ROBA-50452 format. One line per 3 residues: their letters; for each residue x negated, y negated, z negated of C-alpha. Coordinates in nm, 3 decimals, padded with zeros to 5 digits. Example, Ala and Ser with C-alpha at 12.3 -4.5 7.8 and 13.67 -1.06 7.14 Angstrom:
# residues 2
as	-01.230:00.450:-00.780 ~ -01.367:00.106:-00.714
# end
This chain:
# residues 393
mrr	-08.991:-03.807:-01.375 ~ -08.934:-03.923:-01.061 ~ -08.824:-03.635:-00.920
rsi	-08.584:-03.576:-01.183 ~ -08.450:-03.906:-01.079 ~ -08.477:-03.763:-00.702
ala	-08.302:-03.453:-00.809 ~ -08.053:-03.613:-01.021 ~ -07.931:-03.860:-00.735
acl	-07.898:-03.580:-00.448 ~ -07.685:-03.412:-00.702 ~ -07.448:-03.768:-00.731
vla	-07.460:-03.779:-00.383 ~ -07.365:-03.368:-00.345 ~ -07.084:-03.401:-00.564
tsa	-06.946:-03.765:-00.442 ~ -06.919:-03.598:-00.114 ~ -06.771:-03.296:-00.242
ala	-06.454:-03.514:-00.407 ~ -06.409:-03.707:-00.100 ~ -06.344:-03.414:00.078
qsq	-06.094:-03.272:-00.151 ~ -05.906:-03.594:-00.119 ~ -05.825:-03.583:00.280
pgg	-05.482:-03.526:00.408 ~ -05.380:-03.159:00.459 ~ -05.706:-03.089:00.214
gqt	-05.848:-03.021:00.586 ~ -06.179:-03.144:00.765 ~ -06.209:-03.472:00.895
ggg	-06.452:-03.627:01.210 ~ -06.598:-03.240:01.271 ~ -06.286:-03.072:01.149
qtg	-05.925:-03.044:01.311 ~ -05.769:-03.383:01.302 ~ -05.707:-03.511:01.689
ggq	-05.763:-03.120:01.810 ~ -05.650:-02.977:01.516 ~ -05.314:-02.985:01.283
tgg	-05.213:-03.362:01.266 ~ -04.916:-03.386:01.510 ~ -04.951:-03.005:01.659
gqt	-04.996:-02.896:01.292 ~ -04.921:-02.991:00.913 ~ -04.949:-03.326:00.782
ggg	-04.937:-03.413:00.389 ~ -05.068:-03.081:00.267 ~ -04.790:-02.925:00.426
qtg	-04.429:-02.995:00.586 ~ -04.332:-03.372:00.589 ~ -03.914:-03.375:00.479
ggq	-03.928:-03.022:00.478 ~ -04.021:-02.946:00.864 ~ -04.286:-03.020:01.131
tgg	-04.357:-03.383:01.250 ~ -04.397:-03.433:01.625 ~ -04.372:-03.061:01.770
gqt	-04.143:-02.946:01.466 ~ -03.834:-03.007:01.333 ~ -03.683:-03.314:01.136
ggg	-03.451:-03.308:00.833 ~ -03.495:-02.964:00.660 ~ -03.493:-02.764:01.039
tpa	-03.147:-02.788:01.114 ~ -03.022:-02.961:01.440 ~ -02.782:-03.270:01.454
paq	-02.378:-03.104:01.477 ~ -02.257:-03.215:01.793 ~ -02.003:-03.491:01.798
qpa	-01.643:-03.429:01.825 ~ -01.420:-03.552:02.079 ~ -01.203:-03.798:01.952
apa	-00.840:-03.688:01.836 ~ -00.565:-03.808:02.124 ~ -00.364:-04.126:02.107
pil	-00.012:-04.067:01.928 ~ 00.218:-04.075:02.202 ~ 00.437:-04.343:02.073
tgg	00.384:-04.520:01.765 ~ 00.680:-04.649:01.602 ~ 00.632:-05.001:01.685
qaa	00.611:-04.928:02.066 ~ 00.940:-04.690:02.043 ~ 01.126:-04.963:01.838
all	01.011:-05.246:02.102 ~ 01.208:-05.026:02.386 ~ 01.483:-04.956:02.174
rag	01.539:-05.369:02.191 ~ 01.462:-05.400:02.539 ~ 01.777:-05.169:02.598
haq	01.959:-05.348:02.345 ~ 01.952:-05.664:02.539 ~ 02.050:-05.498:02.830
vgd	02.371:-05.316:02.590 ~ 02.425:-05.673:02.501 ~ 02.476:-05.749:02.879
lls	02.741:-05.526:02.940 ~ 02.954:-05.582:02.661 ~ 02.936:-05.955:02.616
tdm	02.964:-06.021:02.973 ~ 03.070:-05.750:03.180 ~ 03.364:-05.611:02.950
rtl	03.485:-05.983:02.888 ~ 03.458:-06.091:03.224 ~ 03.704:-05.767:03.305
vge	03.939:-05.832:02.986 ~ 03.995:-06.225:03.139 ~ 04.069:-06.114:03.508
rlg	04.289:-05.837:03.372 ~ 04.488:-06.041:03.165 ~ 04.465:-06.362:03.400
aga	04.372:-06.601:03.156 ~ 04.436:-06.924:03.209 ~ 04.644:-06.857:03.473
vas	05.041:-06.947:03.323 ~ 04.939:-07.246:03.186 ~ 04.703:-07.362:03.499
aaa	04.826:-07.232:03.779 ~ 05.014:-07.543:03.902 ~ 04.739:-07.785:03.861
apg	04.491:-07.566:04.026 ~ 04.383:-07.671:04.416 ~ 04.625:-07.483:04.643
glp	04.774:-07.322:04.380 ~ 04.492:-07.097:04.272 ~ 04.466:-06.950:03.864
paa	04.156:-07.010:03.743 ~ 04.129:-06.673:03.632 ~ 03.817:-06.552:03.884
fas	03.958:-06.284:04.010 ~ 04.340:-06.290:03.949 ~ 04.592:-06.407:04.209
lda	04.883:-06.325:04.010 ~ 04.868:-06.393:03.620 ~ 04.969:-06.071:03.356
ssa	05.327:-06.072:03.359 ~ 05.354:-05.969:03.732 ~ 05.048:-05.770:03.775
plw	05.012:-05.403:03.815 ~ 04.975:-05.205:03.485 ~ 04.658:-04.969:03.547
haw	04.351:-05.072:03.677 ~ 04.044:-04.829:03.760 ~ 03.685:-04.972:03.807
vsp	03.337:-04.858:03.856 ~ 02.999:-05.067:03.789 ~ 02.649:-04.977:03.912
rat	02.354:-05.176:03.800 ~ 02.001:-05.220:03.754 ~ 01.763:-05.379:03.521
wae	01.325:-05.456:03.579 ~ 01.175:-05.511:03.260 ~ 00.869:-05.617:03.176
rth	00.702:-05.720:02.819 ~ 00.295:-05.804:02.868 ~ 00.122:-05.702:02.525
pvf	-00.170:-05.495:02.416 ~ 00.025:-05.272:02.151 ~ 00.405:-05.331:02.241
gyd	00.380:-05.364:02.657 ~ 00.580:-05.183:02.898 ~ 00.742:-05.241:03.223
gvq	00.975:-05.050:03.411 ~ 01.329:-04.982:03.526 ~ 01.654:-04.883:03.377
sgi	01.942:-04.785:03.599 ~ 02.308:-04.705:03.520 ~ 02.648:-04.695:03.589
slg	02.998:-04.744:03.423 ~ 03.318:-04.688:03.496 ~ 03.691:-04.700:03.339
vdr	04.061:-04.700:03.328 ~ 04.281:-04.927:03.161 ~ 04.643:-05.036:03.126
lvg	04.828:-05.351:03.060 ~ 05.052:-05.324:02.693 ~ 05.294:-05.602:02.797
ara	05.185:-05.929:02.960 ~ 04.974:-06.017:02.684 ~ 04.710:-05.707:02.615
vlg	04.522:-05.475:02.785 ~ 04.368:-05.141:02.661 ~ 04.103:-04.941:02.841
vlg	03.845:-04.659:02.807 ~ 03.514:-04.600:02.978 ~ 03.263:-04.381:03.047
lye	02.866:-04.503:03.067 ~ 02.529:-04.287:03.196 ~ 02.192:-04.434:03.222
tsd	01.854:-04.319:03.259 ~ 01.491:-04.548:03.219 ~ 01.157:-04.511:03.325
fdt	00.890:-04.667:03.138 ~ 00.523:-04.737:03.151 ~ 00.394:-04.847:02.809
aga	00.073:-04.946:02.661 ~ -00.216:-04.720:02.632 ~ -00.133:-04.505:02.981
gfl	00.177:-04.365:02.858 ~ 00.519:-04.336:02.968 ~ 00.895:-04.279:02.843
egr	01.156:-04.171:03.027 ~ 01.511:-04.127:02.887 ~ 01.856:-03.994:02.969
lgg	02.246:-04.138:02.794 ~ 02.589:-04.075:02.842 ~ 02.845:-04.126:02.656
agv	03.246:-04.298:02.667 ~ 03.381:-04.608:02.483 ~ 03.726:-04.811:02.440
yag	03.803:-05.156:02.485 ~ 04.062:-05.398:02.429 ~ 04.175:-05.756:02.446
asl	04.439:-05.998:02.400 ~ 04.579:-06.341:02.523 ~ 04.572:-06.531:02.198
tdv	04.725:-06.885:02.369 ~ 04.769:-06.927:02.772 ~ 04.366:-07.017:02.780
lva	04.201:-06.829:02.474 ~ 04.117:-06.429:02.499 ~ 03.956:-06.216:02.248
dvs	03.827:-05.869:02.367 ~ 03.631:-05.591:02.169 ~ 03.462:-05.297:02.284
afw	03.252:-04.960:02.134 ~ 03.094:-04.696:02.256 ~ 02.897:-04.383:02.148
qgg	02.635:-04.249:02.376 ~ 02.400:-03.946:02.340 ~ 02.130:-03.774:02.515
esd	01.732:-03.711:02.522 ~ 01.405:-03.883:02.617 ~ 01.051:-03.734:02.762
vgn	00.757:-03.918:02.641 ~ 00.353:-03.829:02.680 ~ 00.057:-03.966:02.808
aav	-00.259:-03.804:03.000 ~ -00.327:-03.604:02.677 ~ -00.017:-03.491:02.538
rgr	00.376:-03.470:02.582 ~ 00.693:-03.465:02.380 ~ 01.076:-03.460:02.391
fda	01.332:-03.598:02.137 ~ 01.698:-03.643:02.088 ~ 01.869:-04.007:02.113
err	02.154:-04.146:02.035 ~ 02.342:-04.499:02.078 ~ 02.602:-04.680:01.898
ala	02.735:-05.034:02.008 ~ 02.981:-05.283:01.876 ~ 03.084:-05.617:02.050
anl	03.315:-05.933:02.028 ~ 03.367:-06.228:02.201 ~ 03.618:-06.518:02.184
tay	03.626:-06.741:02.539 ~ 03.855:-07.004:02.686 ~ 03.933:-07.061:02.989
lda	03.972:-07.384:03.084 ~ 04.071:-07.639:03.416 ~ 03.838:-07.915:03.505
ggf	03.940:-08.081:03.832 ~ 03.940:-07.767:04.064 ~ 03.654:-07.577:03.860
qva	03.721:-07.322:03.581 ~ 03.496:-07.374:03.282 ~ 03.468:-07.044:03.080
ptv	03.278:-07.144:02.731 ~ 03.225:-06.810:02.501 ~ 03.099:-06.738:02.167
gmv	02.991:-06.312:02.087 ~ 02.851:-06.093:01.911 ~ 02.671:-05.765:01.943
wvs	02.577:-05.502:01.723 ~ 02.378:-05.178:01.879 ~ 02.189:-04.908:01.690
drq	01.968:-04.633:01.834 ~ 01.784:-04.335:01.680 ~ 01.488:-04.140:01.802
gay	01.525:-03.813:01.639 ~ 01.227:-03.632:01.467 ~ 01.035:-03.406:01.723
rds	00.624:-03.251:01.743 ~ 00.448:-03.330:02.053 ~ 00.254:-03.093:02.241
lgt	-00.034:-03.061:02.015 ~ 00.201:-02.971:01.708 ~ 00.202:-03.323:01.569
ayp	00.480:-03.447:01.361 ~ 00.715:-03.767:01.433 ~ 00.961:-03.890:01.200
alt	01.299:-03.997:01.288 ~ 01.305:-04.371:01.373 ~ 01.633:-04.576:01.378
vet	01.642:-04.942:01.532 ~ 01.909:-05.167:01.460 ~ 01.990:-05.498:01.653
atl	02.261:-05.762:01.565 ~ 02.279:-06.026:01.830 ~ 02.468:-06.384:01.842
rag	02.565:-06.520:02.191 ~ 02.702:-06.865:02.297 ~ 02.759:-06.972:02.685
aev	02.932:-07.086:02.984 ~ 03.024:-06.965:03.274 ~ 03.144:-07.230:03.557
sra	03.370:-07.086:03.854 ~ 03.575:-07.228:04.157 ~ 03.799:-06.991:04.341
fag	03.838:-07.088:04.759 ~ 04.137:-06.952:04.922 ~ 04.074:-06.699:05.248
asg	04.296:-06.715:05.540 ~ 04.488:-06.379:05.420 ~ 04.573:-06.525:05.051
gtl	04.276:-06.375:04.912 ~ 04.024:-06.537:04.698 ~ 03.657:-06.612:04.675
tpf	03.458:-06.701:04.383 ~ 03.084:-06.821:04.332 ~ 02.995:-06.857:03.990
vaa	02.675:-06.971:03.768 ~ 02.677:-06.888:03.371 ~ 02.417:-06.988:03.102
tat	02.371:-06.830:02.787 ~ 02.216:-06.867:02.462 ~ 02.112:-06.515:02.212
wdv	01.956:-06.494:01.884 ~ 01.913:-06.120:01.777 ~ 01.773:-06.021:01.455
sri	01.645:-05.636:01.444 ~ 01.514:-05.388:01.215 ~ 01.356:-05.069:01.187
esp	01.403:-04.786:00.964 ~ 01.095:-04.517:00.964 ~ 00.875:-04.362:00.685
tqt	00.579:-04.467:00.889 ~ 00.668:-04.778:01.039 ~ 00.602:-05.081:00.817
tpi	00.503:-05.332:01.038 ~ 00.733:-05.560:01.255 ~ 00.882:-05.420:01.593
ddl	00.688:-05.696:01.790 ~ 00.656:-06.038:01.803 ~ 00.861:-06.164:02.067
peg	01.094:-06.448:01.949 ~ 01.429:-06.428:01.798 ~ 01.565:-06.678:02.078
dva	01.627:-06.635:02.427 ~ 01.794:-06.809:02.734 ~ 01.967:-06.632:03.013
lra	02.112:-06.763:03.381 ~ 02.372:-06.586:03.585 ~ 02.473:-06.627:03.918
glr	02.694:-06.445:04.157 ~ 03.027:-06.422:04.375 ~ 03.345:-06.233:04.322
aap	03.597:-06.170:04.576 ~ 03.962:-06.073:04.558 ~ 04.020:-05.977:04.896
tpa	04.424:-05.855:04.782 ~ 04.552:-05.868:04.452 ~ 04.500:-05.507:04.391
lal	04.129:-05.502:04.492 ~ 03.869:-05.653:04.330 ~ 03.456:-05.680:04.439
sle	03.189:-05.865:04.219 ~ 02.783:-05.907:04.260 ~ 02.563:-06.051:04.024
vdv	02.229:-06.118:03.928 ~ 02.126:-06.206:03.542 ~ 01.766:-06.354:03.455
sgl	01.665:-06.345:03.103 ~ 01.320:-06.406:02.874 ~ 01.336:-06.771:02.979
arp	01.246:-06.860:02.633 ~ 01.020:-06.544:02.557 ~ 00.646:-06.537:02.675
ays	00.556:-06.235:02.891 ~ 00.883:-06.105:02.894 ~ 01.116:-06.118:03.204
vvt	01.410:-05.919:03.273 ~ 01.614:-05.914:03.601 ~ 01.896:-05.722:03.637
vsg	02.151:-05.671:03.966 ~ 02.510:-05.499:03.891 ~ 02.824:-05.502:04.074
rlg	03.173:-05.346:04.029 ~ 03.457:-05.241:04.255 ~ 03.805:-05.280:04.091
lrf	04.128:-05.107:04.183 ~ 04.484:-05.230:04.054 ~ 04.774:-05.021:04.067
# end
């Protein structure tokens, strides 16, 4: 009986050992088997492959290597908002040309205020900036040329830019009677801007226009001007380039009073400028399509210029002047892909201008001036230097 119990106990021990052996990982061998030097880490764990692959020295995730990371796509050359911000900057310069330069030119041609105020002005000088004769006795024809250069900077992570816009305008006009003038002008300009995101824009525009003015009273002058320009622009960055056609239209009107104030001429003025720029659709060097873009800006301007004419020994005049102008503009954008505002510049701005005009003879007129704007717009500044040479005949 005792022997049978011992035999039964031995059988139980053997059965238990066999069951434990069957439960080991991989069905392999523990202790005296191949764990450590066997197949765990270098071999197979869990009865085969973990996750379908081999753990440690094998492959993980089905045996397929992770795909290589694709390079990021190049940034767009110029987003709709960036293009619109640059066009809006150009609109401000058009406003200076049409609301300042053309207004001044028309007033000079008509001898603004000369008939009413010549006797009252010190030394018999008329209050108009260049005039030494009133329009009734001035030469009929007048030719002029005016170069200008503008440095503009806008600090912004998206809409920022800095660069130079330079150009030249020239024209010919003729007096129509004693109280009106009619003329034609031509314009050519280039622009070279660096944009936020290491991009650039280089543009070329040329065109023509007309201008006219009339003396409504002895001291009140109205003028209107309009022009069209066409050309092309190159844009790009370190990875891609493109080129598009460009078109610009502009219209302006001003009303100016020329008043005598104890030997000084005070010329308050109000005006309006409308400018429309169209950027044609194009594809860049990688084949990316950019839709057409149109930006329009309407600007109201109000300000005043104060000047004083000094007589020269030979009968000519020298006229220093200062001026301040407040502007308020509203812009809109037409583009299928640009729905956000053009930028966050305030609508209002203030500009200061100063310069010198000289008329050595009744037939010759010269001027040089500096204009600084952006005074009411943070992180935005524009400086323009311009001159003009005019000949009457």
